[in-house]
C-alpha positions as CSV (number, residue, x, y, z in Angstrom):
1,M,-13.9,-8.8,13.2
2,G,-13.2,-9.7,9.6
3,A,-9.9,-8.9,7.9
4,K,-9.9,-5.7,5.8
5,H,-8.5,-5.8,2.3
6,L,-5.6,-3.4,2.9
7,D,-3.9,-1.9,5.9
8,I,-1.7,1.1,5.0
9,I,0.9,1.4,7.8
10,D,1.9,5.0,8.4
11,D,3.2,4.7,12.0
12,P,6.9,4.0,12.4
13,A,6.4,1.7,15.4
14,R,3.9,-0.5,13.4
15,A,6.3,-0.5,10.5
16,R,9.2,-1.6,12.6
17,V,7.2,-4.5,14.1
18,A,5.8,-5.6,10.7
19,L,9.2,-5.6,8.9
20,Q,11.1,-7.6,11.4
21,P,11.9,-10.8,9.4
22,I,10.3,-13.3,11.8
23,R,7.1,-11.3,12.2
24,L,6.9,-10.7,8.4
25,R,7.0,-14.5,8.0
26,L,4.3,-14.8,10.7
27,L,2.1,-12.3,8.8
28,H,2.5,-14.4,5.7
29,L,1.6,-17.6,7.5
30,L,-1.5,-16.1,9.3
31,E,-3.6,-15.7,6.2
32,R,-6.0,-18.1,8.0
33,P,-6.4,-18.6,11.7
34,Q,-3.7,-20.8,13.4
35,S,-2.7,-21.6,16.9
36,A,0.7,-20.8,18.3
37,P,1.7,-24.5,18.3
38,Q,0.7,-24.8,14.7
39,V,2.7,-21.7,13.7
40,A,5.7,-22.8,15.8
41,K,5.7,-26.2,14.0
42,A,5.5,-24.5,10.6
43,M,8.4,-22.2,11.4
44,G,10.5,-24.7,13.3
45,M,10.7,-22.4,16.3
46,P,9.9,-22.8,20.1
47,R,6.3,-22.0,20.9
48,Q,7.3,-19.4,23.5
49,R,9.4,-17.5,21.0
50,V,6.5,-17.5,18.5
51,L,4.2,-16.3,21.2
52,Y,6.5,-13.3,21.9
53,H,6.4,-12.3,18.3
54,L,2.6,-12.9,18.0
55,R,2.0,-10.6,21.0
56,M,4.2,-7.9,19.4
57,L,2.1,-8.1,16.2
58,E,-1.1,-8.1,18.2
59,A,-0.1,-5.0,20.2
60,Q,0.3,-3.1,16.9
61,R,-3.1,-4.4,15.5
62,L,-1.4,-6.5,12.8
63,V,-2.8,-9.8,14.0
64,E,-5.8,-10.5,16.2
65,A,-6.4,-13.4,18.6
66,H,-9.6,-15.4,19.0
67,N,-10.3,-17.4,22.1
68,H,-12.0,-20.8,21.6
69,G,-12.4,-21.8,25.2
70,S,-10.0,-23.8,27.5
71,V,-8.2,-27.0,27.1
72,G,-7.2,-28.1,30.7
73,R,-5.3,-25.1,32.1
74,R,-4.5,-23.7,28.7
75,I,-6.6,-21.2,26.7
76,D,-7.3,-22.5,23.2
77,R,-6.5,-19.4,21.0
78,S,-5.9,-18.8,17.3
79,Y,-4.3,-15.9,15.6
80,V,-5.0,-14.4,12.2
81,R,-3.7,-11.3,10.4
82,T,-6.0,-8.2,10.4
83,A,-5.7,-7.5,6.7
84,T,-5.4,-9.4,3.4
85,S,-2.4,-7.2,2.5
86,Y,-0.3,-4.3,3.8
87,A,1.4,-1.2,2.4
88,I,3.8,1.1,4.1
89,A,3.3,4.8,3.6
90,P,6.3,7.2,3.3
91,N,5.2,9.0,6.5
92,T,6.8,6.2,8.4
93,L,10.2,7.6,7.4
94,G,9.5,10.9,9.1
95,G,11.7,13.8,8.0
96,V,13.5,11.9,5.3
97,A,10.3,10.8,3.5
98,V,9.9,11.9,-0.1
99,D,8.1,15.3,-0.4
100,T,6.8,17.1,-3.5
101,R,7.9,20.4,-1.9
102,T,11.6,19.4,-2.1
103,I,11.6,18.4,-5.8
104,A,11.8,21.1,-8.4
105,D,11.4,18.9,-11.5
106,A,7.7,18.1,-11.8
107,F,8.5,15.8,-14.8
108,S,11.0,13.6,-12.9
109,S,10.4,10.1,-11.5
110,A,11.2,11.4,-8.1
111,Y,8.3,13.9,-8.3
112,L,5.9,11.1,-9.5
113,S,7.1,9.0,-6.6
114,A,6.4,11.8,-4.2
115,V,2.9,12.3,-5.5
116,A,2.2,8.6,-5.3
117,G,3.6,8.5,-1.8
118,R,1.4,11.5,-0.7
119,A,-1.6,9.5,-1.9
120,L,-0.6,6.6,0.3
121,N,-0.2,9.0,3.3
122,D,-3.5,10.6,2.7
123,L,-5.3,7.3,2.2
124,A,-4.0,6.0,5.5
125,T,-5.4,9.0,7.3
126,L,-8.7,9.0,5.4
127,G,-9.1,5.2,5.9
128,R,-8.9,5.5,9.7
129,A,-11.4,8.3,9.7
130,A,-13.8,6.4,7.4
131,A,-13.5,3.2,9.4
132,A,-14.3,5.0,12.6
133,R,-17.6,6.1,11.0
134,G,-18.3,2.7,9.4
135,K,-17.8,4.3,6.0
136,R,-15.6,3.7,2.9
137,V,-13.2,6.3,1.3
138,P,-14.7,7.5,-2.0
139,T,-12.0,7.2,-4.7
140,I,-11.7,7.3,-8.5
141,T,-9.1,5.2,-10.2
142,L,-8.5,4.8,-14.0
143,E,-5.7,2.7,-15.3
144,T,-4.7,1.5,-18.8
145,D,-1.6,0.7,-20.9
146,V,-0.8,2.8,-24.0
147,R,1.9,1.7,-26.4
148,F,3.2,4.8,-28.2
149,A,4.6,4.4,-31.7
150,T,6.9,7.3,-31.5
151,P,8.2,9.8,-28.9
152,A,6.2,12.5,-30.7
153,D,3.0,10.5,-30.1
154,Q,4.0,10.3,-26.4
155,R,4.4,14.1,-26.2
156,R,1.1,14.7,-28.0
157,F,-0.7,12.3,-25.7
158,A,0.7,14.2,-22.7
159,D,-0.3,17.5,-24.1
160,E,-3.9,16.3,-24.8
161,L,-4.2,14.7,-21.4
162,T,-3.0,17.9,-19.7
163,A,-5.5,19.9,-21.7
164,A,-8.4,17.5,-20.9
165,L,-7.6,17.4,-17.2
166,T,-7.3,21.2,-17.1
167,T,-10.7,21.6,-18.9
168,L,-12.5,19.2,-16.6
169,A,-11.0,20.7,-13.4
170,A,-12.1,24.2,-14.5
171,R,-15.6,22.9,-15.3
172,Y,-16.2,21.0,-12.0
173,H,-14.1,22.9,-9.5
174,H,-16.4,25.0,-7.2
175,P,-14.2,26.4,-4.4
176,D,-17.1,28.2,-2.8
177,A,-19.4,25.2,-2.6
178,A,-20.3,25.0,1.1
179,K,-21.3,21.3,1.0
180,G,-18.7,20.3,-1.6
181,R,-15.8,17.9,-1.1
182,T,-12.4,18.5,-2.5
183,F,-10.7,15.6,-4.3
184,R,-7.0,15.5,-5.1
185,V,-6.7,14.3,-8.7
186,F,-3.4,13.5,-10.5
187,A,-2.5,11.8,-13.8
188,C,0.8,10.1,-14.3
189,G,2.6,7.7,-16.6
190,Y,5.8,5.8,-16.7
191,P,7.3,3.0,-18.9
192,A,5.6,-0.3,-18.2
193,V,7.7,-3.0,-16.5
194,P,7.6,-6.2,-18.6
195,S,6.2,-9.2,-16.9
196,R,8.8,-12.1,-16.4
197,A,6.8,-14.2,-18.8
198,A,7.3,-11.6,-21.5
199,E,11.0,-11.2,-21.0
200,P,13.3,-12.5,-23.9
201,E,15.5,-15.5,-23.2
202,G,18.7,-14.3,-21.5
203,G,17.1,-11.6,-19.4
204,R,15.5,-8.2,-19.8
205,K,16.9,-5.6,-22.2
206,T,16.6,-1.9,-21.4
207,D,15.6,0.6,-24.1
208,M,19.2,1.7,-24.4
209,E,20.4,-1.8,-24.9
210,A,17.8,-2.6,-27.5
211,K,18.7,0.3,-29.7
């Protein structure tokens, strides 16, 4: 079985196993198949201790083992992680996870975080269902950077984006379509985080400091 690109973890038990520091380091090392002795040497740890953590990861489907026959009385086995990368959905936090229903200010960063978190929760559920059928989850993603000259431009952009999305939703939304499929669409924006290469010498300045 080949590694999938992304595994969204939304089960608390899987998250606990993945986030344990030694196992997190193991996941990093197992980008390519390696045997327990190879991993033990790379980590400077006893092989039996490494095997314990590998089995914990394997039990949660975070790594998979491949048998390559026997060497004497020992099975020649390698381990590799089951995904190229991982994300952890807010659902792993249970009752304290961020929730749009508990945030009154729809223009706050908390609400944006809740909407983005809900997308991760939903994609984890949809991904499992699609994988069981040998399918992919159909998605739409648009992304760009916009540098606004003035706060007034930013407000006008938000107004026009709202109007455009409202118009498109009204045009294409058919709640009574028996064979239709409902998509959850959201548009958001937040200040871009400068890359480290673009930071001025002496560290990053905030908007407040720069004024």
